[in-house]
TORPA-4810 file (N, C-alpha, C, O; in nm, 3 decimals):
<nodes>
NODE_1_-1.695_1.466_-0.833_-1.819_1.513_-0.870_-1.861_1.449_-1.016_-1.975_1.420_-1.052_X
NODE_2_-1.773_1.440_-1.069_-1.812_1.431_-1.257_-1.849_1.273_-1.227_-1.966_1.237_-1.242_X
NODE_3_-1.736_1.167_-1.178_-1.799_1.041_-1.133_-1.907_1.036_-1.085_-1.992_0.963_-1.136_X
NODE_4_-1.931_1.108_-0.982_-2.088_1.084_-0.906_-2.149_1.087_-1.045_-2.159_0.981_-1.108_X
NODE_5_-2.189_1.196_-1.094_-2.273_1.241_-1.209_-2.259_1.121_-1.266_-2.375_1.080_-1.268_X
NODE_6_-2.176_1.019_-1.324_-2.166_0.959_-1.411_-2.272_0.814_-1.334_-2.370_0.780_-1.400_X
NODE_7_-2.251_0.758_-1.234_-2.298_0.705_-1.143_-2.428_0.709_-1.157_-2.493_0.616_-1.204_X
NODE_8_-2.473_0.809_-1.120_-2.644_0.855_-1.127_-2.701_0.834_-1.257_-2.810_0.780_-1.278_X
NODE_9_-2.609_0.888_-1.354_-2.688_0.840_-1.462_-2.674_0.678_-1.502_-2.759_0.614_-1.564_X
NODE_10_-2.563_0.633_-1.460_-2.542_0.460_-1.459_-2.661_0.421_-1.424_-2.744_0.380_-1.506_X
NODE_11_-2.692_0.434_-1.239_-2.806_0.419_-1.181_-2.947_0.441_-1.296_-3.014_0.341_-1.323_X
NODE_12_-2.967_0.519_-1.331_-3.115_0.558_-1.338_-3.102_0.477_-1.498_-3.207_0.428_-1.538_X
NODE_13_-3.011_0.465_-1.565_-3.000_0.372_-1.716_-2.997_0.223_-1.665_-3.038_0.147_-1.753_X
NODE_14_-2.963_0.161_-1.554_-3.017_0.063_-1.498_-2.888_-0.002_-1.509_-2.908_-0.123_-1.516_X
NODE_15_-2.744_0.029_-1.516_-2.620_-0.005_-1.500_-2.567_-0.046_-1.417_-2.456_0.005_-1.408_X
NODE_16_-2.593_-0.138_-1.322_-2.578_-0.134_-1.187_-2.394_-0.189_-1.166_-2.341_-0.179_-1.055_X
NODE_17_-2.339_-0.229_-1.251_-2.169_-0.250_-1.267_-2.056_-0.130_-1.272_-1.943_-0.102_-1.232_X
NODE_18_-2.167_-0.080_-1.349_-2.086_0.070_-1.420_-2.073_0.158_-1.312_-1.977_0.215_-1.260_X
NODE_19_-2.230_0.153_-1.284_-2.239_0.238_-1.106_-2.158_0.235_-0.986_-2.132_0.330_-0.912_X
NODE_20_-2.109_0.075_-0.972_-2.034_0.037_-0.874_-1.885_0.036_-0.911_-1.806_0.027_-0.817_X
NODE_21_-1.846_0.041_-1.011_-1.748_0.101_-1.022_-1.689_0.262_-1.065_-1.579_0.294_-1.110_X
NODE_22_-1.790_0.333_-1.037_-1.760_0.457_-1.095_-1.764_0.515_-0.940_-1.681_0.599_-0.902_X
NODE_23_-1.851_0.471_-0.870_-1.841_0.480_-0.714_-1.713_0.439_-0.606_-1.681_0.514_-0.513_X
NODE_24_-1.652_0.322_-0.629_-1.523_0.286_-0.603_-1.438_0.409_-0.696_-1.341_0.465_-0.645_X
NODE_25_-1.476_0.439_-0.812_-1.369_0.511_-0.851_-1.325_0.658_-0.768_-1.224_0.725_-0.746_X
NODE_26_-1.443_0.658_-0.744_-1.459_0.854_-0.674_-1.417_0.813_-0.532_-1.345_0.891_-0.470_X
NODE_27_-1.451_0.710_-0.481_-1.362_0.714_-0.320_-1.261_0.707_-0.310_-1.205_0.754_-0.211_X
NODE_28_-1.175_0.628_-0.438_-1.025_0.585_-0.449_-0.993_0.729_-0.491_-0.877_0.724_-0.448_X
NODE_29_-1.002_0.847_-0.538_-0.954_0.916_-0.596_-0.932_1.051_-0.436_-0.834_1.112_-0.393_X
NODE_30_-1.081_1.046_-0.393_-1.061_1.098_-0.304_-1.019_1.084_-0.175_-1.035_1.159_-0.079_X
NODE_31_-0.942_0.940_-0.190_-0.896_0.925_-0.051_-0.740_0.955_-0.134_-0.660_1.015_-0.062_X
NODE_32_-0.706_0.933_-0.226_-0.585_0.966_-0.278_-0.546_1.131_-0.294_-0.440_1.174_-0.247_X
NODE_33_-0.617_1.196_-0.348_-0.605_1.333_-0.353_-0.583_1.429_-0.215_-0.514_1.530_-0.221_X
NODE_34_-0.653_1.382_-0.084_-0.733_1.426_0.054_-0.543_1.471_0.103_-0.444_1.401_0.084_X
NODE_35_-0.547_1.580_0.154_-0.404_1.642_0.259_-0.449_1.649_0.365_-0.377_1.718_0.437_X
NODE_36_-0.553_1.604_0.424_-0.618_1.644_0.547_-0.520_1.602_0.648_-0.510_1.665_0.754_X
NODE_37_-0.462_1.522_0.628_-0.450_1.402_0.734_-0.317_1.295_0.721_-0.322_1.192_0.653_X
NODE_38_-0.226_1.328_0.780_-0.091_1.247_0.770_-0.052_1.096_0.817_0.035_1.020_0.776_X
NODE_39_-0.138_1.085_0.904_-0.185_0.953_0.980_-0.321_0.914_0.951_-0.403_1.005_0.947_X
NODE_40_-0.356_0.807_0.933_-0.527_0.734_0.894_-0.515_0.631_1.033_-0.432_0.627_1.124_X
NODE_41_-0.614_0.568_1.011_-0.647_0.468_1.084_-0.603_0.313_1.000_-0.591_0.348_0.883_X
NODE_42_-0.588_0.230_1.005_-0.519_0.094_0.958_-0.647_0.049_0.867_-0.637_-0.020_0.765_X
NODE_43_-0.767_0.099_0.921_-0.895_0.052_0.857_-0.909_0.120_0.742_-0.946_0.066_0.638_X
NODE_44_-0.876_0.255_0.755_-0.920_0.325_0.573_-0.796_0.340_0.509_-0.780_0.432_0.428_X
NODE_45_-0.686_0.245_0.540_-0.555_0.222_0.465_-0.605_0.076_0.373_-0.554_0.046_0.265_X
NODE_46_-0.717_-0.008_0.443_-0.709_-0.193_0.401_-0.867_-0.137_0.319_-0.929_-0.198_0.231_X
NODE_47_-0.897_-0.012_0.379_-1.034_-0.017_0.270_-0.998_0.031_0.113_-1.054_0.013_0.005_X
NODE_48_-0.867_0.108_0.159_-0.870_0.198_0.051_-0.795_0.058_-0.067_-0.830_0.039_-0.184_X
NODE_49_-0.719_0.000_-0.011_-0.644_-0.102_-0.061_-0.712_-0.191_-0.155_-0.675_-0.236_-0.263_X
NODE_50_-0.850_-0.212_-0.071_-0.974_-0.295_-0.138_-0.989_-0.254_-0.248_-0.945_-0.310_-0.349_X
NODE_51_-1.056_-0.146_-0.247_-1.043_-0.027_-0.388_-1.002_-0.069_-0.478_-1.059_-0.121_-0.574_X
NODE_52_-0.853_-0.043_-0.451_-0.758_-0.016_-0.562_-0.776_-0.165_-0.621_-0.784_-0.169_-0.744_X
NODE_53_-0.782_-0.277_-0.558_-0.780_-0.400_-0.602_-0.885_-0.450_-0.671_-0.867_-0.536_-0.757_X
NODE_54_-1.065_-0.379_-0.625_-1.169_-0.417_-0.683_-1.114_-0.362_-0.850_-1.096_-0.446_-0.938_X
NODE_55_-1.097_-0.249_-0.870_-1.054_-0.146_-0.989_-0.919_-0.264_-1.094_-0.936_-0.309_-1.207_X
NODE_56_-0.800_-0.282_-1.007_-0.752_-0.384_-1.059_-0.799_-0.509_-1.153_-0.753_-0.550_-1.260_X
NODE_57_-0.912_-0.557_-1.070_-0.954_-0.645_-1.148_-0.991_-0.671_-1.246_-0.959_-0.765_-1.319_X
NODE_58_-1.074_-0.578_-1.264_-1.148_-0.525_-1.395_-1.035_-0.547_-1.520_-1.083_-0.604_-1.618_X
NODE_59_-0.911_-0.513_-1.528_-0.789_-0.502_-1.564_-0.734_-0.619_-1.555_-0.712_-0.661_-1.669_X
NODE_60_-0.686_-0.727_-1.438_-0.658_-0.872_-1.447_-0.741_-0.978_-1.433_-0.699_-1.093_-1.419_X
NODE_61_-0.883_-0.941_-1.436_-0.965_-1.057_-1.421_-0.933_-1.121_-1.283_-0.923_-1.072_-1.170_X
NODE_62_-0.916_-1.280_-1.341_-0.910_-1.373_-1.230_-0.713_-1.381_-1.250_-0.663_-1.449_-1.160_X
NODE_63_-0.640_-1.341_-1.321_-0.548_-1.336_-1.304_-0.466_-1.308_-1.185_-0.345_-1.334_-1.176_X
NODE_64_-0.552_-1.244_-1.078_-0.442_-1.185_-0.935_-0.567_-1.215_-0.857_-0.681_-1.195_-0.898_X
NODE_65_-0.530_-1.272_-0.727_-0.632_-1.274_-0.624_-0.536_-1.188_-0.501_-0.414_-1.170_-0.496_X
NODE_66_-0.633_-1.150_-0.418_-0.563_-1.076_-0.272_-0.664_-1.099_-0.182_-0.787_-1.089_-0.184_X
NODE_67_-0.520_-1.155_-0.047_-0.604_-1.206_0.084_-0.545_-1.082_0.155_-0.448_-1.016_0.118_X
NODE_68_-0.621_-1.065_0.263_-0.587_-0.981_0.404_-0.576_-1.070_0.492_-0.648_-1.169_0.488_X
NODE_69_-0.483_-1.053_0.589_-0.477_-1.101_0.732_-0.455_-1.007_0.840_-0.343_-0.956_0.843_X
NODE_70_-0.541_-0.972_0.933_-0.518_-0.906_1.054_-0.505_-1.001_1.211_-0.594_-1.064_1.268_X
NODE_71_-0.382_-0.983_1.245_-0.411_-1.091_1.399_-0.501_-1.044_1.469_-0.561_-1.132_1.530_X
NODE_72_-0.543_-0.924_1.491_-0.615_-0.859_1.615_-0.654_-0.798_1.573_-0.589_-0.733_1.492_X
NODE_73_-0.818_-0.766_1.598_-0.921_-0.664_1.571_-0.869_-0.506_1.596_-0.879_-0.409_1.521_X
NODE_74_-0.814_-0.516_1.718_-0.758_-0.397_1.758_-0.664_-0.324_1.675_-0.653_-0.202_1.680_X
NODE_75_-0.593_-0.404_1.592_-0.498_-0.355_1.477_-0.587_-0.256_1.379_-0.524_-0.168_1.320_X
NODE_76_-0.705_-0.264_1.362_-0.778_-0.141_1.247_-0.767_-0.013_1.318_-0.754_0.091_1.254_X
NODE_77_-0.773_-0.016_1.476_-0.802_0.125_1.540_-0.646_0.189_1.528_-0.627_0.302_1.573_X
NODE_78_-0.554_0.128_1.475_-0.444_0.164_1.483_-0.381_0.263_1.338_-0.416_0.239_1.222_X
NODE_79_-0.288_0.369_1.375_-0.263_0.487_1.274_-0.134_0.429_1.210_-0.050_0.359_1.266_X
NODE_80_-0.136_0.467_1.098_-0.001_0.474_0.997_-0.028_0.552_0.881_-0.133_0.556_0.816_X
NODE_81_0.120_0.639_0.854_0.093_0.701_0.739_-0.009_0.653_0.621_-0.013_0.542_0.569_X
NODE_82_-0.091_0.768_0.592_-0.151_0.728_0.461_-0.067_0.722_0.364_0.040_0.783_0.356_X
NODE_83_-0.147_0.598_0.237_-0.071_0.607_0.087_0.029_0.510_0.108_0.112_0.502_0.018_X
NODE_84_0.048_0.387_0.261_0.149_0.338_0.216_0.119_0.177_0.155_0.202_0.115_0.089_X
NODE_85_0.015_0.135_0.182_0.032_0.032_0.162_-0.009_-0.013_-0.057_0.021_-0.105_-0.133_X
NODE_86_-0.098_0.130_-0.070_-0.145_0.090_-0.234_0.010_0.109_-0.315_0.015_0.044_-0.420_X
NODE_87_0.121_0.178_-0.288_0.219_0.185_-0.394_0.284_0.047_-0.371_0.356_0.009_-0.463_X
NODE_88_0.270_-0.033_-0.267_0.355_-0.164_-0.250_0.281_-0.222_-0.309_0.337_-0.267_-0.408_X
NODE_89_0.123_-0.264_-0.302_0.052_-0.363_-0.395_0.071_-0.313_-0.533_0.057_-0.387_-0.631_X
NODE_90_0.101_-0.197_-0.542_0.157_-0.194_-0.699_0.236_-0.225_-0.788_0.231_-0.244_-0.909_X
NODE_91_0.340_-0.230_-0.679_0.501_-0.247_-0.752_0.475_-0.411_-0.752_0.514_-0.477_-0.848_X
NODE_92_0.389_-0.488_-0.613_0.385_-0.611_-0.647_0.335_-0.652_-0.777_0.376_-0.745_-0.846_X
NODE_93_0.240_-0.571_-0.800_0.172_-0.636_-0.889_0.262_-0.630_-1.054_0.292_-0.722_-1.131_X
NODE_94_0.282_-0.497_-1.061_0.359_-0.453_-1.214_0.475_-0.508_-1.229_0.490_-0.558_-1.341_X
NODE_95_0.625_-0.525_-1.108_0.733_-0.647_-1.109_0.688_-0.736_-1.084_0.747_-0.816_-1.157_X
NODE_96_0.616_-0.791_-1.026_0.607_-0.930_-0.957_0.513_-1.028_-1.043_0.551_-1.139_-1.081_X
NODE_97_0.376_-0.968_-1.070_0.319_-1.094_-1.100_0.254_-1.034_-1.268_0.172_-1.104_-1.328_X
NODE_98_0.295_-0.921_-1.319_0.302_-0.937_-1.449_0.373_-1.022_-1.528_0.349_-1.059_-1.644_X
NODE_99_0.455_-1.048_-1.461_0.546_-1.152_-1.594_0.551_-1.299_-1.553_0.641_-1.374_-1.588_X
NODE_100_0.455_-1.331_-1.484_0.449_-1.482_-1.483_0.271_-1.506_-1.559_0.179_-1.429_-1.590_X
NODE_101_0.296_-1.678_-1.563_0.190_-1.699_-1.654_0.049_-1.769_-1.581_-0.069_-1.776_-1.616_X
NODE_102_0.131_-1.820_-1.453_0.021_-1.878_-1.376_-0.039_-1.768_-1.293_0.019_-1.660_-1.283_X
NODE_103_-0.161_-1.794_-1.229_-0.255_-1.700_-1.140_-0.143_-1.639_-1.006_-0.065_-1.706_-0.939_X
NODE_104_-0.178_-1.451_-1.000_-0.064_-1.429_-0.926_-0.185_-1.463_-0.782_-0.289_-1.527_-0.775_X
NODE_105_-0.104_-1.379_-0.677_-0.170_-1.420_-0.564_-0.090_-1.291_-0.472_0.033_-1.291_-0.471_X
NODE_106_-0.172_-1.174_-0.391_-0.133_-1.104_-0.314_-0.154_-1.137_-0.168_-0.276_-1.126_-0.158_X
NODE_107_-0.117_-1.164_-0.073_-0.157_-1.160_0.048_-0.085_-1.016_0.150_0.025_-0.964_0.132_X
NODE_108_-0.154_-0.992_0.221_-0.117_-0.903_0.310_-0.152_-0.925_0.440_-0.269_-0.904_0.470_X
NODE_109_-0.068_-0.967_0.533_-0.060_-0.975_0.667_-0.023_-0.850_0.785_0.053_-0.754_0.767_X
NODE_110_-0.079_-0.873_0.873_-0.050_-0.740_0.989_-0.096_-0.822_1.106_-0.203_-0.882_1.119_X
NODE_111_0.049_-0.808_1.226_0.079_-0.794_1.346_0.155_-0.709_1.398_0.227_-0.625_1.344_X
NODE_112_0.133_-0.742_1.549_0.190_-0.684_1.638_0.274_-0.735_1.735_0.236_-0.816_1.820_X
NODE_113_0.410_-0.680_1.725_0.485_-0.748_1.845_0.654_-0.671_1.887_0.748_-0.670_1.807_X
NODE_114_0.657_-0.623_1.999_0.748_-0.547_2.060_0.698_-0.448_2.010_0.760_-0.395_1.918_X
NODE_115_0.610_-0.409_2.041_0.591_-0.262_2.006_0.557_-0.208_1.885_0.524_-0.091_1.862_X
NODE_116_0.568_-0.314_1.798_0.619_-0.275_1.638_0.455_-0.365_1.552_0.416_-0.482_1.560_X
NODE_117_0.399_-0.241_1.476_0.335_-0.300_1.399_0.415_-0.317_1.299_0.490_-0.227_1.263_X
NODE_118_0.409_-0.453_1.231_0.433_-0.555_1.109_0.339_-0.587_1.013_0.241_-0.651_1.050_X
NODE_119_0.353_-0.548_0.863_0.272_-0.578_0.812_0.386_-0.625_0.662_0.479_-0.573_0.599_X
NODE_120_0.317_-0.738_0.659_0.411_-0.808_0.512_0.343_-0.850_0.409_0.245_-0.917_0.440_X
NODE_121_0.363_-0.832_0.286_0.324_-0.785_0.130_0.383_-0.918_0.065_0.500_-0.910_0.026_X
NODE_122_0.328_-1.016_0.052_0.376_-1.153_-0.039_0.305_-1.150_-0.169_0.182_-1.151_-0.176_X
NODE_123_0.392_-1.147_-0.281_0.341_-1.216_-0.364_0.398_-1.302_-0.403_0.495_-1.336_-0.335_X
NODE_124_0.366_-1.388_-0.543_0.435_-1.516_-0.590_0.463_-1.506_-0.735_0.436_-1.591_-0.820_X
NODE_125_0.532_-1.370_-0.756_0.557_-1.352_-0.869_0.714_-1.363_-0.913_0.786_-1.426_-0.836_X
NODE_126_0.750_-1.329_-0.983_0.908_-1.379_-1.082_1.007_-1.377_-0.958_1.116_-1.433_-0.973_X
NODE_127_0.974_-1.308_-0.821_1.127_-1.279_-0.765_1.260_-1.197_-0.763_1.270_-1.099_-0.838_X
NODE_128_1.308_-1.213_-0.724_1.460_-1.131_-0.748_1.612_-1.262_-0.697_1.635_-1.328_-0.596_X
NODE_129_1.668_-1.249_-0.803_1.800_-1.287_-0.755_1.855_-1.200_-0.626_1.790_-1.111_-0.572_X
NODE_130_1.997_-1.246_-0.582_2.045_-1.225_-0.493_2.118_-1.086_-0.472_2.152_-1.031_-0.367_X
NODE_131_2.131_-1.046_-0.599_2.249_-0.935_-0.621_2.110_-0.806_-0.661_2.117_-0.690_-0.621_X
NODE_132_2.015_-0.850_-0.730_1.898_-0.757_-0.710_1.819_-0.690_-0.553_1.772_-0.583_-0.515_X
NODE_133_1.851_-0.895_-0.473_1.791_-0.843_-0.379_1.884_-0.742_-0.292_1.824_-0.648_-0.240_X
NODE_134_2.003_-0.751_-0.275_2.087_-0.715_-0.211_2.096_-0.557_-0.245_2.103_-0.489_-0.142_X
NODE_135_2.097_-0.494_-0.348_2.091_-0.386_-0.412_1.976_-0.296_-0.348_1.996_-0.191_-0.286_X
NODE_136_1.856_-0.353_-0.372_1.731_-0.292_-0.305_1.734_-0.268_-0.169_1.691_-0.173_-0.103_X
NODE_137_1.799_-0.379_-0.133_1.759_-0.338_0.057_1.860_-0.248_0.077_1.813_-0.155_0.142_X
NODE_138_1.993_-0.229_0.048_2.109_-0.148_0.055_2.037_-0.009_-0.018_2.090_0.097_0.015_X
NODE_139_1.943_-0.002_-0.095_1.858_0.142_-0.148_1.797_0.203_-0.002_1.813_0.311_0.056_X
NODE_140_1.708_0.065_0.032_1.605_0.129_0.148_1.708_0.123_0.289_1.635_0.152_0.384_X
NODE_141_1.775_0.111_0.313_1.884_0.092_0.441_1.927_0.241_0.409_1.896_0.333_0.485_X
NODE_142_1.987_0.257_0.315_2.054_0.381_0.300_1.956_0.490_0.255_1.990_0.557_0.158_X
NODE_143_1.837_0.515_0.314_1.745_0.556_0.223_1.752_0.717_0.278_1.719_0.739_0.395_X
NODE_144_1.809_0.860_0.166_1.839_0.962_0.230_1.698_1.004_0.201_1.629_0.946_0.116_X
NODE_145_1.638_1.144_0.300_1.494_1.188_0.345_1.488_1.270_0.232_1.374_1.291_0.190_X
NODE_146_1.611_1.338_0.151_1.578_1.401_0.043_1.523_1.370_-0.054_1.482_1.457_-0.131_X
NODE_147_1.502_1.221_-0.083_1.510_1.153_-0.194_1.328_1.141_-0.230_1.277_1.090_-0.329_X
NODE_148_1.269_1.197_-0.129_1.106_1.212_-0.090_1.061_1.333_-0.205_1.070_1.455_-0.199_X
NODE_149_0.999_1.225_-0.331_0.943_1.357_-0.393_0.792_1.361_-0.374_0.740_1.257_-0.414_X
NODE_150_0.700_1.457_-0.322_0.547_1.426_-0.286_0.525_1.435_-0.421_0.589_1.495_-0.508_X
NODE_151_0.401_1.349_-0.427_0.297_1.327_-0.550_0.351_1.282_-0.654_0.303_1.286_-0.768_X
NODE_152_0.539_1.200_-0.596_0.511_1.167_-0.750_0.509_1.012_-0.713_0.551_0.965_-0.607_X
NODE_153_0.432_0.914_-0.859_0.367_0.826_-0.870_0.470_0.741_-0.982_0.416_0.702_-1.086_X
NODE_154_0.571_0.721_-0.969_0.635_0.664_-1.086_0.690_0.486_-0.976_0.743_0.487_-0.865_X
NODE_155_0.674_0.437_-1.007_0.671_0.298_-0.960_0.806_0.286_-0.826_0.803_0.270_-0.704_X
NODE_156_0.906_0.302_-0.916_1.049_0.296_-0.853_1.059_0.382_-0.718_1.084_0.344_-0.604_X
NODE_157_1.030_0.517_-0.772_1.040_0.613_-0.710_0.950_0.645_-0.580_0.976_0.729_-0.494_X
NODE_158_0.812_0.537_-0.585_0.714_0.557_-0.499_0.751_0.473_-0.392_0.712_0.487_-0.276_X
NODE_159_0.811_0.405_-0.425_0.844_0.282_-0.344_0.971_0.384_-0.196_0.971_0.372_-0.073_X
NODE_160_1.035_0.449_-0.263_1.135_0.541_-0.232_1.056_0.630_-0.146_1.073_0.652_-0.026_X
NODE_161_0.979_0.672_-0.213_0.869_0.829_-0.109_0.796_0.711_0.000_0.737_0.750_0.101_X
NODE_162_0.806_0.605_-0.026_0.701_0.537_0.140_0.821_0.505_0.240_0.831_0.536_0.359_X
NODE_163_0.899_0.443_0.170_1.040_0.444_0.257_1.098_0.573_0.312_1.148_0.573_0.424_X
NODE_164_1.092_0.689_0.231_1.160_0.817_0.333_1.014_0.845_0.419_1.049_0.861_0.536_X
NODE_165_0.923_0.852_0.413_0.819_0.922_0.476_0.801_0.843_0.578_0.748_0.900_0.673_X
NODE_166_0.844_0.657_0.605_0.821_0.604_0.709_0.944_0.616_0.807_0.938_0.608_0.930_X
NODE_167_1.044_0.633_0.739_1.206_0.732_0.819_1.207_0.854_0.861_1.280_0.898_0.949_X
NODE_168_1.076_0.951_0.764_1.091_1.099_0.860_1.000_1.101_0.979_1.023_1.172_1.077_X
NODE_169_0.871_1.003_0.965_0.822_1.021_1.047_0.800_0.947_1.165_0.744_0.996_1.262_X
NODE_170_0.853_0.799_1.160_0.891_0.711_1.298_1.028_0.718_1.314_1.053_0.686_1.430_X
NODE_171_1.165_0.753_1.230_1.274_0.712_1.271_1.350_0.621_1.173_1.297_0.546_1.092_X
NODE_172_1.486_0.641_1.193_1.550_0.516_1.122_1.540_0.347_1.125_1.575_0.255_1.051_X
NODE_173_1.489_0.357_1.227_1.436_0.196_1.253_1.327_0.196_1.203_1.273_0.085_1.209_X
NODE_174_1.279_0.259_1.163_1.129_0.205_1.055_1.161_0.202_0.925_1.269_0.254_0.896_X
NODE_175_1.075_0.141_0.806_1.092_0.122_0.685_1.054_0.065_0.614_0.933_0.055_0.634_X
NODE_176_1.099_-0.016_0.483_1.038_-0.116_0.434_1.213_-0.215_0.437_1.326_-0.166_0.444_X
NODE_177_1.177_-0.348_0.429_1.308_-0.457_0.430_1.227_-0.564_0.309_1.106_-0.586_0.317_X
NODE_178_1.312_-0.621_0.201_1.305_-0.722_0.137_1.320_-0.847_0.147_1.434_-0.877_0.180_X
NODE_179_1.239_-0.948_0.129_1.315_-1.052_0.126_1.288_-1.194_0.014_1.185_-1.253_0.044_X
NODE_180_1.337_-1.234_-0.064_1.299_-1.270_-0.215_1.352_-1.384_-0.250_1.454_-1.401_-0.184_X
NODE_181_1.324_-1.498_-0.345_1.361_-1.588_-0.384_1.334_-1.578_-0.555_1.225_-1.571_-0.612_X
NODE_182_1.447_-1.579_-0.606_1.387_-1.591_-0.740_1.304_-1.690_-0.805_1.325_-1.807_-0.773_X
NODE_183_1.213_-1.667_-0.890_1.091_-1.760_-0.944_1.013_-1.806_-0.803_0.931_-1.897_-0.803_X
NODE_184_1.037_-1.758_-0.727_0.968_-1.815_-0.622_0.821_-1.669_-0.556_0.699_-1.677_-0.542_X
NODE_185_0.898_-1.585_-0.538_0.823_-1.451_-0.473_0.906_-1.376_-0.406_1.027_-1.386_-0.381_X
NODE_186_0.817_-1.290_-0.377_0.873_-1.175_-0.258_0.754_-1.142_-0.145_0.632_-1.156_-0.151_X
NODE_187_0.866_-1.081_-0.013_0.780_-1.042_0.069_0.793_-0.909_0.099_0.914_-0.897_0.085_X
NODE_188_0.742_-0.773_0.138_0.809_-0.658_0.119_0.745_-0.659_0.287_0.624_-0.650_0.306_X
NODE_189_0.820_-0.668_0.373_0.844_-0.604_0.528_0.852_-0.483_0.567_0.948_-0.407_0.570_X
NODE_190_0.722_-0.466_0.604_0.699_-0.269_0.643_0.704_-0.261_0.843_0.626_-0.338_0.900_X
NODE_191_0.763_-0.201_0.903_0.868_-0.207_1.026_0.802_-0.051_1.062_0.863_0.053_1.036_X
NODE_192_0.655_-0.057_1.132_0.637_0.059_1.198_0.585_0.083_1.348_0.496_0.004_1.381_X
NODE_193_0.609_0.142_1.408_0.577_0.192_1.553_0.424_0.134_1.577_0.367_0.092_1.476_X
NODE_194_0.358_0.128_1.697_0.248_0.080_1.710_0.181_0.267_1.778_0.224_0.324_1.878_X
NODE_195_0.100_0.306_1.709_0.054_0.431_1.765_-0.122_0.401_1.744_-0.188_0.357_1.650_X
NODE_196_-0.148_0.436_1.845_-0.259_0.435_1.902_-0.332_0.579_1.857_-0.283_0.661_1.779_X
NODE_197_-0.511_0.595_1.951_-0.524_0.715_1.985_-0.467_0.835_2.038_-0.455_0.955_2.012_X
NODE_198_-0.435_0.740_2.134_-0.333_0.849_2.260_-0.190_0.894_2.233_-0.139_0.998_2.274_X
NODE_199_-0.128_0.788_2.149_0.015_0.809_2.080_0.055_0.899_1.999_0.163_0.958_1.997_X
NODE_200_-0.096_0.915_1.883_-0.073_0.963_1.745_0.001_1.123_1.746_0.078_1.179_1.667_X
NODE_201_-0.045_1.152_1.840_-0.015_1.325_1.869_0.151_1.335_1.859_0.213_1.439_1.834_X
NODE_202_0.194_1.238_1.878_0.339_1.236_1.895_0.404_1.289_1.748_0.482_1.380_1.721_X
NODE_203_0.325_1.176_1.658_0.389_1.251_1.493_0.250_1.319_1.453_0.229_1.327_1.332_X
NODE_204_0.169_1.361_1.526_0.107_1.457_1.410_0.162_1.604_1.381_0.086_1.671_1.312_X
NODE_205_0.265_1.657_1.418_0.305_1.772_1.372_0.429_1.747_1.269_0.494_1.850_1.248_X
NODE_206_0.466_1.649_1.212_0.578_1.639_1.199_0.531_1.684_1.009_0.427_1.624_0.983_X
NODE_207_0.559_1.731_0.937_0.546_1.769_0.828_0.629_1.720_0.738_0.750_1.729_0.759_X
NODE_208_0.566_1.643_0.591_0.631_1.600_0.478_0.650_1.701_0.360_0.554_1.754_0.304_X
NODE_209_0.769_1.722_0.329_0.770_1.851_0.266_0.785_1.790_0.106_0.790_1.868_0.011_X
</nodes>
């Protein structure tokens, strides 16, 4: 509400850019703090990540770009756990792109295969060596469900939380897997089931503690 008041004042005073930023911040925070649903449509998650990117552009300016590619229009109507993408993109920015001199790029690709929704978040950051990659994937594979900590925003723990939420909601076959090459970049591969308006009821009663 405070941000909405700031936006109104900015519009009255003719500061259109400030008004736009406060509008996006307000929408971003409302999405983050709303606890109404565990599953949201893919389009809602993508709208949220575009808001996050717009906010980050003020910090990084032209150092970071982002592109989103969705294989089929029907994917926008599918469902996925809320707040899955933002921690992943934030991790790519902080651990991958902040440490390179050249412009950084994040690509988000979505496609379906074998009743799975695949999401690949790629960056051209510093990447990981084999030892780091094996250690990270081992942690993701052996994710213990009690490592989930609700509302914990620390970057490393946030990844654990996203992975744990996916496994709690959909089973051990789902979750996060990384591919990386040092000095080249990293792919975060998220595997989800295809959840449409008819099958979402199967997961709606799952409670994240």
